[in-house]
N, C-alpha and C positions, 0 to 999 in steps of 0.2 A: 525210723520214724519219718512221717511225712509232714512237711511244713510248707505253707504258702504264705506270702505276704497278705496281711489282712488289715482292714480298716475297722477300728473299734468305734462303736457308737454308744451314746448314753442309753440306758434302759428307760423306756418310756411306756406310756399306755399304748395299747394296740390301736391301730387306726385302719379305716377302710378308705382306700384311695383307688380310683379307677384310672388306669393309664391307657389311652387309646393305642391301638396297634399302629406301628409304622406303616408307611406305604408299601414296604417290601413284604409285610406280613398279611396284606389283604388277601382274603380267600382261604388262608390257613392251610390248605393242602389236606384237610381231613376228609375222609370219606371212603376209606378202604383201598386195597391194592388196585392198581390200574390207573389211578389218577396221579399224573405227573410222576410216574414211577422212575423216570430217567433223570430226576433232579433232586437236589437237597433244597427243600422249600422252607423259607423262614415263616414260622407260624406266629411268633411274637418277638419283638425286640425291646430295647430300652432297659434290659435287666442288668444287674450289677453282680458279677461273679456267680452266675447260676451254677449250682452243683446238682444234687440229686433231684430227679423228677419222678413223681409217683402219681398213681391214679387218685382222683379226688371224688367227683360225682358228676353224673351225666357226661357231658362232653368237655369237662374241665380236668386239668391236671394241677398238681401242686408242686412248686419248685422252691428250693432254698436259695436265697440270694446272699452269699457269704459276705460280699463287700458292703452292702447297704444295711445288713442286719435285719432283713425282712424275709418273711415267708409269704409267697404270693400264689394265687391261682391264675391259670391261663386257660382261656376258652379256645379250644382247638378249632372251632369254626370261624371265629372272627378275630382272634388274636387279642381280645380284651384281657388286660392284666389287672387283677384286683389284689391289693395288699391285705392279707389276713392277719398277720402279726408284724410288728415292727419293734425297734429298740432292742433287738437281740445282739449278742456278740458272736459274730462269725457262725451263723447257722449253715451247716454243711450238708446234713442229711435230713430228710423229712418223709414221713408217710402219714396217711390219714386212715382212720378206721372208727366206726361207731360215733361219728360226729366230733372226733378229737384229732388233734395234730400231735404227732410225736416227732420232736425236733432234736437233732444232735448238734450241739454247739461246741465249737472247737477249742483247742488248747490256746491259752494265753502264753505264747512263746516270748523270746527276748524282744524288747522294743525294736521296731523297725524305724529307720530314719524318716522323720516327718509324720509318723503315725501317732495318733493320740493314744494315751494310756487306756487300759481297761477301766471303765467307770466303776466307782465303788459299788459293791453289791451285785455286779453283773455276773451271771452264771457262765462259767467256762468249763470245758471238759465234762459235760453233763448231758443227760437226756431230759428234755422238757416235755411235759404233757400239758397241752393248752387247748383252749376253746378258740375256734376261728373267730377273729374279730373280738376276742375277749381277753382273758387273762391267762397267765401261766398257773396251772392248778397244782402241779407237782414238779419238783426238781430232783433228779436222781444223780447224785455225785459219783461219777465214774472214776474220777481221780482217786477218791477215797478207797474205792475197791481196788484199784491198781496198787496203791500204797500198801494196802493190807494183805493182798493176795499175790500180786506180781505173777500173772498167769504164764508169761513167757520165760520167767526165771532169769531174766537179764538184769544187770545192774550197771550203773555208771558211777564214776567218782565225782563228787561235788565237795570241794574243800577237803579233799583227802578221805571223805567218808563214802562208802558204797550206798547208793540210794537208787530207787527206780521210781521216777516221778513223771512218767510220760503217759499221757492219755489224750488222744486227739480223735474223738469219735467223728466218723466221716460219713456213714450211711446207716440207715435203719430199715427194719422190716417189721411192721406191726402184724402180729398173728393173734389168734383167738385168745390165748392165755398169756402170751409173752410178747416182748419186743426184742428182736435181735439187733445188736449194734456192732457194726464193723469198726473197731477202734484201731486206727492206723498207728497211733503212738504206742499203745499197749501191745501191739502185735497179737491181737486176740479178737475173737468174736464173743461178745458178752450177751447174756440173756437176762432180761429184766422182767420179773413177774408183774403182770398188769394189775393184780389185786393188791399185792403187798409192797411192791417196789423193790423186793429183794433182788440183788444182783448175783449172778453165778457165771461161771465160765462155760461157754457152749463149745468152742473149738479154738485150738491154738495151732495155726499153720507152722510147719517147721521152717527153720533157717535153711536157705537154699545154698548148697555147696557143690552142686553137680553140674554147673555150667562154668565155662572158663572165666567169665567176668567176676565170679564170686569165689573162686578157689583161693583160700588163704586170706580173704578180706578180713581186716580187723573188725571186731564187733564187741558189743558189751557182754557177749556170751560166747557160744561156739562160733568159730570162724565161718564166715559166709555172709550172704545177703539177708537182711531182715525181710520178713514176709510182707508186712505193711498191708493189712486188709483195707480195701477201698470200697467194696460193694457187697451187698447181701440181698438175694432175692429168692422167692419160692418158685420152683418149676413144677413140671408134671409129677404126679404121684407124691406130692408133698415133699419132694427132695429140695434141699437148700443148696444154693450155689453161692460161693464166696470167691470174689476176685481179689488178688493180691498184687501189689505194685512190684515186689521183688527188688526194692531199692533202686528202681529204674535201670537195672543192669540188663543188657541185651539177653533175651532168652530166659530170664529169671522170673518173669511174671507167670502166675498160675491161676487156674480156676479149680477150686475144690468142690466136688459134688458130694453132699452129705445126706445121711438119713435125718429124719426129724429129731433124732436124739444126738446128732453130731458125730456119727460114725462115718468114716470115709468110705465112699463107694468107688470113686475114680477121680483121677486128676488130669486136667488138661494142661499141658506144658508148652514150652517154647513160645511164650508171649513176652512182650516187652512193655513194661509200665502200664498195666491195666488200671484205669481210674473209675470204672463203673461197669455194670453188667445188667443184661436183661435176658430172659429166656421166654420163648413163645410156647404155645400149647403143644407143639410137635417136638419140643426139646431142642430146637435150634438155639444156639448160644450166641449172644452179641456182646462184644467186649469193646469198650472205648479205650483209646490210647491217646492221651493228651500231649505226650512229649515225643512222639515218634518223629525223628529227623531233626529235633531241636539241637542246637550247638550247646556245648558245655558252658556253664556259667550264665550270666545275665545276657539277654539278647542285646546285641550291639547295633550300631548304625548299619542300615541295609538289611537287617533281619526282618523278614515279613512273617508275622505270626499267623497269617491266614494260610500259610503253607504247612503249618504244624498240626497234625492230628489225623486220626483215622479211626474208623470203627471196623472191627474184624468180625465177620460172621463165620461161625463154625457149625456146619451142618451135622446131622445125626450120623452121616457116614464118615465124618472126620475131615471132609474137604473144607477149605477155607477160601474166603474172598474178603476184599476190603473196600470201603468207601471213604473218600476223603471228606472230613468234617473239621472245621476250625476249632481246635482246642475243646474237644468234647469231654464231658464227665458223666453226667447222669444219663441213663438209657431207660426207655420204657416201651414195651409193646402194648398198644392199645387198639382194640378193634381191628387187629391185623396189620396196623401200621406201626412203624418204628420211629420213635421220637428221641431226641437227644438235647441236652443243654450244650450250647456252643459258646465260644469266646468265654470260657469259664474260669480261667486262671487269673488271679490277681497279680499285681506287681509289674505289669507292663504299662508303659507310658501310653496314655490315651485310651485306656480300657474302660473308663467309667461310662456306663450306659451302653456298652457294646454287646452285652450278653444277649443271647437269643435262645429260644426253643425252636428246633427245626424238625421237620419231617424228612426222613431219609428214604428216598425211593428205592424200591427193590432192585431196579435195573442200574443203580449207581454202583453196585458191587462188582468188582473185577476179580476173577479167580486168581488165587495165589499159586504160582507154579514153582517147581523146583523144591 
């Protein structure tokens, strides 16, 4: 299961607030390959725990801000940020389609020191369907599905009784007739029917037991590392790509390439802690890794979070290269450019308002050798 420190906010009516871009985001970096291709350019700043980034409309993208409880749009040309929804609890994933927003709100885990409790009536562990700047139209309870069906077959003991009550939806993909949800807590990718709201299981990644860091590891089921799905996108030919965290164990991260019906086509292995994924029209895969190089436990004095994070590019021939990005999570290929959410992990001192959407120049990638 994947947990990050989160800030709970009261559920309130949606608001429209325009936040001007910071000076670092002037110019945006939008405009196709060849413009500032040797830099990571800040498109917009002032965000709070930005997670998934998805296409919205025209030159705007939509981003889930998990710390502030907001879903915002970002203009890729001038960095303007507009709040589309607010008052949510830990929005982590978002996609837009047919004038609607599909938002994954996270799990209400154990209370964190200093964090306010979940407001009464706030939706958690759910998929929300909402109008931008309007109201939440539908709430799909993903925890209820987990409790009833337990797709990964794992259980844990609570007060001596076996239960499975983990649902932490982290990323979404809105398709024509369904919405796919990568549920990090349930260790499964779920499918929600857009007409009926019915939930079903699309894909259950296996427990990882074939890398040294996972061999014999205790688990709530078979020994090994939980898969922990973190990203789901559609690639060429309608194939679905799913990234999995692999319990942050070195080499246990995976990307599963699936048919539209959820049948496995191939697996990309030997990744560490993928937190998001994007695929371009040629089939090039991009994977974000927010924890690469981070020390175990909480960051202590002298730990510079700006040194933590990278995006891995996997070309169609299997060759790999990396670009350093501070704490990336969401990835998006838009008009030939690669964008990421940065400074995206909560729980670090001084992180409020540090979140960014950045453009990653093609020439910032360095080949991986050996």
